[in-house]
C-alpha positions, 0 to 999 in steps of 0.5 A, a space after each residue: 625188543 620183541 617182548 619180555 622173557 618171562 610169563 611173570 614179566 608179561 603178567 606185570 606188563 599187563 597189569 601196568 599197561 592194560 590192553 586199551 580198546 584201540 589196540 584190542 581186536 575181535 579177530 575176523 576169520 581170516 586165513 591162517 598165515 602158514 609160513 614164517 617170514 623169509 630172510 636172505 642174509 646179504 654180503 654188503 652188495 646193497 648200497 646204504 640208503 639215506 633217509 632223514 639224516 640217517 644211513 640205513 645199511 641193509 643186512 638181509 632181504 626180508 619178506 613177510 605175510 602176517 596178521 596184525 595183532 596190535 599197532 602203536 604210533 610214535 611221534 616223540 622218541 628219536 626213532 619216530 623220525 624213521 619209524 612212526 608205527 610199530 606193528 605187533 605181528 603173528 603168523 602160523 598159530 599166532 594168527 589163529 583166532 582160537 589162540 589169539 582170543 586167549 592172549 592179551 597183547 599190548 605195545 608200549 615203549 617200542 616193546 610188545 607185551 603179551 599176557 595169558 592166564 593159560 597157554 593156548 599153545 606152547 610158549 616157544 610158539 608164541 615167542 617164535 611166531 610173533 614179534 614187534 616190528 619197527 617198519 621204516 617206510 621207503 616213501 610217503 605212500 607206504 607211510 600212510 598205509 602203515 599208519 592206517 593198518 588195523 588189528 586183525 588185518 593181514 599185511 604182506 611186505 618186502 624190504 630189508 632188515 637193516 642197521 640205522 647209523 646216526 652221525 653221532 654214532 647212534 646205532 639201531 640194529 635189527 634182529 636177524 632171527 625170529 627166536 630171540 626175545 627181550 631187548 634188541 629182538 625186534 626186526 627193524 625193516 626198511 619197507 619197499 613194498 606193502 600190501 594190506 589184505 582186509 575186507 576191501 580189495 588189496 592195494 599194493 605199492 612198490 618202491 625201487 631201491 635207490 
């Protein structure tokens, strides 16, 4: 669920869901994020985690530094029991002001939509250097930090890409690549440490995996 595949779909999404002032940002001249997120696939060596009646199975170690492009809070869908906030994130050229100022970004229904009248960078870079991430906070402190994140800020976090399993055989599985698009392409991350880098001093909180 990273974003819709075609520019036409992106344009339609922009028409149906215009960018709201709360989701828009005049991006500050923060440093460009130079690196891709880091992922190390696991072999089942990390024990599953229980949270709110669900079993969370780690699939890969994951760490990322990214710029927040948009935030969306959820409280009515099933997924909200684990993920109260989705973050649309960008890195490399999708963290750069002159690129972002030419792309409209919107989140809705656990999807991330983008729209542009003229591509500021190749489409493949937009698709591989930005994503919509579903973030499962490991504790209440990280949850509050996630809920307070604003577009334009830099976030740094560690955790696991996971699959969530419900007692009724419901499944929610993370993407394991940054190059996919469409339904199922979002990263589902169990977040064990989270840092926001803005104009204030960074605050970091770590959680040990139990």
